ZADO-1210 file (C-alpha; in nm, 4 decimals, padded with zeros to 6 digits):
<atoms>
<atom x="02.1120" y="-00.4043" z="03.6415" code="UNK" pos="1"/>
<atom x="02.4221" y="-00.2959" z="03.4296" code="UNK" pos="2"/>
<atom x="02.3586" y="-00.5995" z="03.1909" code="UNK" pos="3"/>
<atom x="01.9964" y="-00.4886" z="03.1261" code="UNK" pos="4"/>
<atom x="02.1013" y="-00.1305" z="03.0718" code="UNK" pos="5"/>
<atom x="02.3803" y="-00.2538" z="02.8127" code="UNK" pos="6"/>
<atom x="02.1320" y="-00.4867" z="02.6530" code="UNK" pos="7"/>
<atom x="01.8729" y="-00.1983" z="02.6231" code="UNK" pos="8"/>
<atom x="02.1249" y="00.0282" z="02.4758" code="UNK" pos="9"/>
<atom x="02.2354" y="-00.2394" z="02.2336" code="UNK" pos="10"/>
<atom x="01.8863" y="-00.3067" z="02.1064" code="UNK" pos="11"/>
<atom x="01.8196" y="00.0620" z="02.0748" code="UNK" pos="12"/>
<atom x="02.1495" y="00.1100" z="01.8657" code="UNK" pos="13"/>
<atom x="02.0524" y="-00.1853" z="01.6447" code="UNK" pos="14"/>
<atom x="01.6970" y="-00.0405" z="01.5952" code="UNK" pos="15"/>
<atom x="01.8409" y="00.2857" z="01.4885" code="UNK" pos="16"/>
<atom x="02.0904" y="00.1191" z="01.2646" code="UNK" pos="17"/>
<atom x="01.8119" y="-00.0793" z="01.0950" code="UNK" pos="18"/>
<atom x="01.6053" y="00.2279" z="01.0318" code="UNK" pos="19"/>
<atom x="01.9039" y="00.4164" z="00.8770" code="UNK" pos="20"/>
<atom x="02.0053" y="00.1026" z="00.6774" code="UNK" pos="21"/>
<atom x="01.6426" y="00.0749" z="00.5415" code="UNK" pos="22"/>
<atom x="01.6464" y="00.4485" z="00.4467" code="UNK" pos="23"/>
<atom x="01.9746" y="00.4229" z="00.2815" code="UNK" pos="24"/>
<atom x="01.8956" y="00.0856" z="00.0958" code="UNK" pos="25"/>
<atom x="01.6059" y="00.2358" z="-00.1116" code="UNK" pos="26"/>
<atom x="01.8285" y="00.5186" z="-00.2560" code="UNK" pos="27"/>
<atom x="01.6124" y="00.7907" z="-00.0959" code="UNK" pos="28"/>
<atom x="01.8097" y="00.8393" z="00.2257" code="UNK" pos="29"/>
<atom x="01.8524" y="01.2176" z="00.1701" code="UNK" pos="30"/>
<atom x="01.4759" y="01.2511" z="00.1156" code="UNK" pos="31"/>
<atom x="01.3886" y="01.0524" z="00.4273" code="UNK" pos="32"/>
<atom x="01.6245" y="01.2565" z="00.6248" code="UNK" pos="33"/>
<atom x="01.4678" y="01.5776" z="00.5101" code="UNK" pos="34"/>
<atom x="01.1328" y="01.4558" z="00.5987" code="UNK" pos="35"/>
<atom x="01.2417" y="01.3618" z="00.9455" code="UNK" pos="36"/>
<atom x="01.4164" y="01.6909" z="00.9818" code="UNK" pos="37"/>
<atom x="01.1119" y="01.8954" z="00.8893" code="UNK" pos="38"/>
<atom x="01.2804" y="02.0111" z="00.5478" code="UNK" pos="39"/>
<atom x="01.0333" y="01.8192" z="00.3385" code="UNK" pos="40"/>
<atom x="00.6705" y="01.6729" z="00.3400" code="UNK" pos="41"/>
<atom x="00.5338" y="01.3546" z="00.2151" code="UNK" pos="42"/>
<atom x="00.2045" y="01.3899" z="00.0127" code="UNK" pos="43"/>
<atom x="00.0383" y="01.0780" z="-00.1002" code="UNK" pos="44"/>
<atom x="-00.2450" y="00.9685" z="-00.3114" code="UNK" pos="45"/>
<atom x="-00.5199" y="00.7776" z="-00.1306" code="UNK" pos="46"/>
<atom x="-00.5097" y="00.4008" z="-00.1247" code="UNK" pos="47"/>
<atom x="-00.6847" y="00.1834" z="-00.3811" code="UNK" pos="48"/>
<atom x="-01.0467" y="00.2887" z="-00.4371" code="UNK" pos="49"/>
<atom x="-01.1622" y="00.1173" z="-00.7534" code="UNK" pos="50"/>
<atom x="-01.3212" y="00.3293" z="-01.0352" code="UNK" pos="51"/>
<atom x="-01.2685" y="00.6850" z="-01.1404" code="UNK" pos="52"/>
<atom x="-01.4203" y="01.0089" z="-01.0062" code="UNK" pos="53"/>
<atom x="-01.7276" y="00.9954" z="-00.7990" code="UNK" pos="54"/>
<atom x="-02.0998" y="00.9239" z="-00.8758" code="UNK" pos="55"/>
<atom x="-02.3163" y="01.1998" z="-00.9925" code="UNK" pos="56"/>
<atom x="-02.5010" y="01.1966" z="-00.6514" code="UNK" pos="57"/>
<atom x="-02.1716" y="01.2799" z="-00.4882" code="UNK" pos="58"/>
<atom x="-02.2068" y="01.4325" z="-00.1190" code="UNK" pos="59"/>
<atom x="-01.9004" y="01.5350" z="00.0641" code="UNK" pos="60"/>
<atom x="-02.0388" y="01.4126" z="00.4069" code="UNK" pos="61"/>
<atom x="-02.2008" y="01.0920" z="00.2819" code="UNK" pos="62"/>
<atom x="-01.9431" y="00.8068" z="00.2068" code="UNK" pos="63"/>
<atom x="-02.2218" y="00.6021" z="00.0494" code="UNK" pos="64"/>
<atom x="-02.2175" y="00.8546" z="-00.2448" code="UNK" pos="65"/>
<atom x="-01.8429" y="00.8396" z="-00.2978" code="UNK" pos="66"/>
<atom x="-01.5813" y="00.5977" z="-00.4339" code="UNK" pos="67"/>
<atom x="-01.4290" y="00.4396" z="-00.1350" code="UNK" pos="68"/>
<atom x="-01.1395" y="00.2086" z="-00.0414" code="UNK" pos="69"/>
<atom x="-01.1778" y="-00.1568" z="-00.0911" code="UNK" pos="70"/>
<atom x="-01.0043" y="-00.4245" z="00.1387" code="UNK" pos="71"/>
<atom x="-00.6872" y="-00.4061" z="-00.0671" code="UNK" pos="72"/>
<atom x="-00.6908" y="-00.0253" z="-00.0318" code="UNK" pos="73"/>
<atom x="-00.7227" y="-00.0575" z="00.3403" code="UNK" pos="74"/>
<atom x="-00.4379" y="-00.2920" z="00.3593" code="UNK" pos="75"/>
<atom x="-00.2384" y="-00.0486" z="00.1423" code="UNK" pos="76"/>
<atom x="-00.3010" y="00.2389" z="00.3794" code="UNK" pos="77"/>
<atom x="-00.2089" y="00.0203" z="00.6866" code="UNK" pos="78"/>
<atom x="00.1288" y="-00.0615" z="00.5118" code="UNK" pos="79"/>
<atom x="00.2319" y="00.3031" z="00.5489" code="UNK" pos="80"/>
<atom x="00.2922" y="00.2634" z="00.9331" code="UNK" pos="81"/>
<atom x="00.5668" y="00.0105" z="00.9237" code="UNK" pos="82"/>
<atom x="00.7004" y="00.1717" z="00.6075" code="UNK" pos="83"/>
<atom x="00.7467" y="00.4905" z="00.7815" code="UNK" pos="84"/>
<atom x="00.8737" y="00.3388" z="01.0909" code="UNK" pos="85"/>
<atom x="01.1491" y="00.1756" z="00.8899" code="UNK" pos="86"/>
<atom x="01.2548" y="00.5146" z="00.7725" code="UNK" pos="87"/>
<atom x="01.2622" y="00.6554" z="01.1336" code="UNK" pos="88"/>
<atom x="00.9087" y="00.8060" z="01.1292" code="UNK" pos="89"/>
<atom x="00.6886" y="00.6644" z="01.4164" code="UNK" pos="90"/>
<atom x="00.4597" y="00.9643" z="01.4366" code="UNK" pos="91"/>
<atom x="00.3513" y="01.2532" z="01.1974" code="UNK" pos="92"/>
<atom x="00.1190" y="01.5463" z="01.1613" code="UNK" pos="93"/>
<atom x="-00.1363" y="01.4178" z="00.9155" code="UNK" pos="94"/>
<atom x="-00.3660" y="01.6351" z="00.7038" code="UNK" pos="95"/>
<atom x="-00.6241" y="01.5044" z="00.4580" code="UNK" pos="96"/>
<atom x="-00.8786" y="01.5959" z="00.2047" code="UNK" pos="97"/>
<atom x="-01.2413" y="01.5643" z="00.3301" code="UNK" pos="98"/>
<atom x="-01.3209" y="01.2760" z="00.0882" code="UNK" pos="99"/>
<atom x="-01.3870" y="00.9469" z="00.2614" code="UNK" pos="100"/>
<atom x="-01.1145" y="00.7615" z="00.0703" code="UNK" pos="101"/>
<atom x="-00.8671" y="01.0023" z="00.1835" code="UNK" pos="102"/>
<atom x="-00.9774" y="01.0278" z="00.5413" code="UNK" pos="103"/>
<atom x="-00.9896" y="00.6486" z="00.5481" code="UNK" pos="104"/>
<atom x="-00.6448" y="00.6242" z="00.4122" code="UNK" pos="105"/>
<atom x="-00.5211" y="00.8661" z="00.6786" code="UNK" pos="106"/>
<atom x="-00.6972" y="00.6919" z="00.9629" code="UNK" pos="107"/>
<atom x="-00.5778" y="00.3404" z="00.8555" code="UNK" pos="108"/>
<atom x="-00.2071" y="00.4773" z="00.8553" code="UNK" pos="109"/>
<atom x="-00.2279" y="00.5180" z="01.2309" code="UNK" pos="110"/>
<atom x="00.0726" y="00.7603" z="01.2420" code="UNK" pos="111"/>
<atom x="-00.0904" y="01.0468" z="01.4035" code="UNK" pos="112"/>
<atom x="-00.4028" y="01.2526" z="01.4668" code="UNK" pos="113"/>
<atom x="-00.5759" y="01.3436" z="01.1353" code="UNK" pos="114"/>
<atom x="-00.6888" y="01.6940" z="01.0512" code="UNK" pos="115"/>
<atom x="-00.8971" y="01.8122" z="00.7513" code="UNK" pos="116"/>
<atom x="-00.7223" y="02.0418" z="00.5032" code="UNK" pos="117"/>
<atom x="-00.9948" y="02.1378" z="00.2529" code="UNK" pos="118"/>
<atom x="-00.7263" y="02.2674" z="-00.0037" code="UNK" pos="119"/>
<atom x="-00.6519" y="01.8953" z="-00.0511" code="UNK" pos="120"/>
<atom x="-00.9941" y="01.8129" z="-00.1737" code="UNK" pos="121"/>
<atom x="-01.0264" y="01.6779" z="-00.5167" code="UNK" pos="122"/>
<atom x="-01.1108" y="01.9273" z="-00.7918" code="UNK" pos="123"/>
<atom x="-01.1604" y="01.6467" z="-01.0516" code="UNK" pos="124"/>
<atom x="-01.4906" y="01.6804" z="-01.2613" code="UNK" pos="125"/>
<atom x="-01.4902" y="02.0508" z="-01.1726" code="UNK" pos="126"/>
<atom x="-01.5604" y="01.9892" z="-00.7994" code="UNK" pos="127"/>
<atom x="-01.3255" y="02.2680" z="-00.7019" code="UNK" pos="128"/>
<atom x="-01.0645" y="02.5296" z="-00.8117" code="UNK" pos="129"/>
<atom x="-00.7256" y="02.3766" z="-00.9196" code="UNK" pos="130"/>
<atom x="-00.5279" y="02.7014" z="-00.8909" code="UNK" pos="131"/>
<atom x="-00.6720" y="02.8373" z="-00.5808" code="UNK" pos="132"/>
<atom x="-00.6558" y="02.5057" z="-00.3990" code="UNK" pos="133"/>
<atom x="-00.2984" y="02.4387" z="-00.5123" code="UNK" pos="134"/>
<atom x="-00.1930" y="02.7868" z="-00.3871" code="UNK" pos="135"/>
<atom x="-00.3785" y="02.7376" z="-00.0606" code="UNK" pos="136"/>
<atom x="-00.2008" y="02.4150" z="-00.0034" code="UNK" pos="137"/>
<atom x="00.1348" y="02.5619" z="-00.0601" code="UNK" pos="138"/>
<atom x="00.0583" y="02.8563" z="00.1681" code="UNK" pos="139"/>
<atom x="-00.0842" y="02.6254" z="00.4526" code="UNK" pos="140"/>
<atom x="00.2135" y="02.3870" z="00.4388" code="UNK" pos="141"/>
<atom x="00.4616" y="02.6642" z="00.4381" code="UNK" pos="142"/>
<atom x="00.2918" y="02.8233" z="00.7407" code="UNK" pos="143"/>
<atom x="00.3183" y="02.5090" z="00.9470" code="UNK" pos="144"/>
<atom x="00.5544" y="02.5490" z="01.2469" code="UNK" pos="145"/>
<atom x="00.8357" y="02.3009" z="01.3380" code="UNK" pos="146"/>
<atom x="00.7201" y="01.9688" z="01.4760" code="UNK" pos="147"/>
<atom x="00.6665" y="01.6116" z="01.3807" code="UNK" pos="148"/>
<atom x="00.6959" y="01.5240" z="01.0148" code="UNK" pos="149"/>
<atom x="00.4000" y="01.6311" z="00.7840" code="UNK" pos="150"/>
<atom x="00.2036" y="01.3761" z="00.5821" code="UNK" pos="151"/>
<atom x="-00.0694" y="01.5042" z="00.3416" code="UNK" pos="152"/>
<atom x="-00.3330" y="01.2600" z="00.1957" code="UNK" pos="153"/>
<atom x="-00.4894" y="01.3771" z="-00.1262" code="UNK" pos="154"/>
<atom x="-00.5928" y="01.2916" z="-00.4875" code="UNK" pos="155"/>
<atom x="-00.4082" y="01.2327" z="-00.8148" code="UNK" pos="156"/>
<atom x="-00.5164" y="01.5555" z="-00.9513" code="UNK" pos="157"/>
<atom x="-00.3984" y="01.7625" z="-00.6665" code="UNK" pos="158"/>
<atom x="-00.0590" y="01.5944" z="-00.6632" code="UNK" pos="159"/>
<atom x="-00.0169" y="01.6286" z="-01.0308" code="UNK" pos="160"/>
<atom x="-00.1038" y="01.9989" z="-01.0090" code="UNK" pos="161"/>
<atom x="00.1365" y="02.0676" z="-00.7222" code="UNK" pos="162"/>
<atom x="00.4270" y="01.8425" z="-00.8136" code="UNK" pos="163"/>
<atom x="00.3896" y="01.7597" z="-01.1972" code="UNK" pos="164"/>
<atom x="00.3752" y="01.3830" z="-01.0975" code="UNK" pos="165"/>
<atom x="00.0911" y="01.1315" z="-01.1901" code="UNK" pos="166"/>
<atom x="00.0981" y="00.9069" z="-00.8764" code="UNK" pos="167"/>
<atom x="-00.0433" y="00.5660" z="-00.8480" code="UNK" pos="168"/>
<atom x="-00.2957" y="00.4767" z="-00.5863" code="UNK" pos="169"/>
<atom x="-00.1081" y="00.4707" z="-00.2470" code="UNK" pos="170"/>
<atom x="00.2095" y="00.6375" z="-00.3918" code="UNK" pos="171"/>
<atom x="00.3734" y="00.9157" z="-00.2091" code="UNK" pos="172"/>
<atom x="00.6054" y="01.2043" z="-00.3134" code="UNK" pos="173"/>
<atom x="00.8471" y="01.3632" z="-00.0806" code="UNK" pos="174"/>
<atom x="00.8731" y="01.7360" z="-00.1576" code="UNK" pos="175"/>
<atom x="01.1337" y="01.9802" z="-00.0273" code="UNK" pos="176"/>
<atom x="01.0293" y="02.2776" z="00.1823" code="UNK" pos="177"/>
<atom x="00.9386" y="02.5471" z="00.1394" code="UNK" pos="178"/>
<atom x="00.6731" y="02.4513" z="-00.1290" code="UNK" pos="179"/>
<atom x="00.6509" y="02.6683" z="-00.4326" code="UNK" pos="180"/>
<atom x="00.4834" y="02.6739" z="-00.7686" code="UNK" pos="181"/>
<atom x="00.7476" y="02.4278" z="-00.8837" code="UNK" pos="182"/>
<atom x="00.8486" y="02.2249" z="-00.5699" code="UNK" pos="183"/>
<atom x="01.1656" y="02.0111" z="-00.5682" code="UNK" pos="184"/>
<atom x="01.0720" y="01.6402" z="-00.5823" code="UNK" pos="185"/>
<atom x="01.3076" y="01.4527" z="-00.3503" code="UNK" pos="186"/>
<atom x="01.1748" y="01.1043" z="-00.4063" code="UNK" pos="187"/>
<atom x="00.8631" y="00.8935" z="-00.5040" code="UNK" pos="188"/>
<atom x="00.7828" y="00.6198" z="-00.2430" code="UNK" pos="189"/>
<atom x="00.5434" y="00.3421" z="-00.1905" code="UNK" pos="190"/>
<atom x="00.5415" y="00.0691" z="00.0614" code="UNK" pos="191"/>
<atom x="00.6375" y="-00.2585" z="-00.0634" code="UNK" pos="192"/>
<atom x="00.8413" y="-00.1252" z="-00.3579" code="UNK" pos="193"/>
</atoms>
């Protein structure tokens, strides 16, 4: 009985050490710690969905009228779960744009229940209001109470408007809280890099 207890404790300590070591080894230990502690959020661009923009017949609730993830994009989205786990995040509060490619990215990540946050919807090709949506995202994120780490899944234009960064598909940005018109960028992160 004592041997099992010691063995279990040893494996727990080793697992924690591996997570801490992974976070430190990528040079972003402070950013990952802030995310785990609720002092930062992770916002990422949806995984690979080939093309640019959406077709002229775009309809929000009809994925067949949108640009969607391909199989590579689905694999990219799934790579977030082990990547976050390596950095000590097993579960998160996940908010997404209502576009199919962002929702699919959020669902494929499998790190928590997924909720819509319409302010994360793309405003590319005049489909929304850049300033109003960016302000709404800042306000909504800052109003979230304490709890699990926060992950937002959105679009390049939204992330660029918020953080001044042009992210690649499936790239994330860890931003310090509270968000502001000029948030502090703590790290740029991508599974596999």
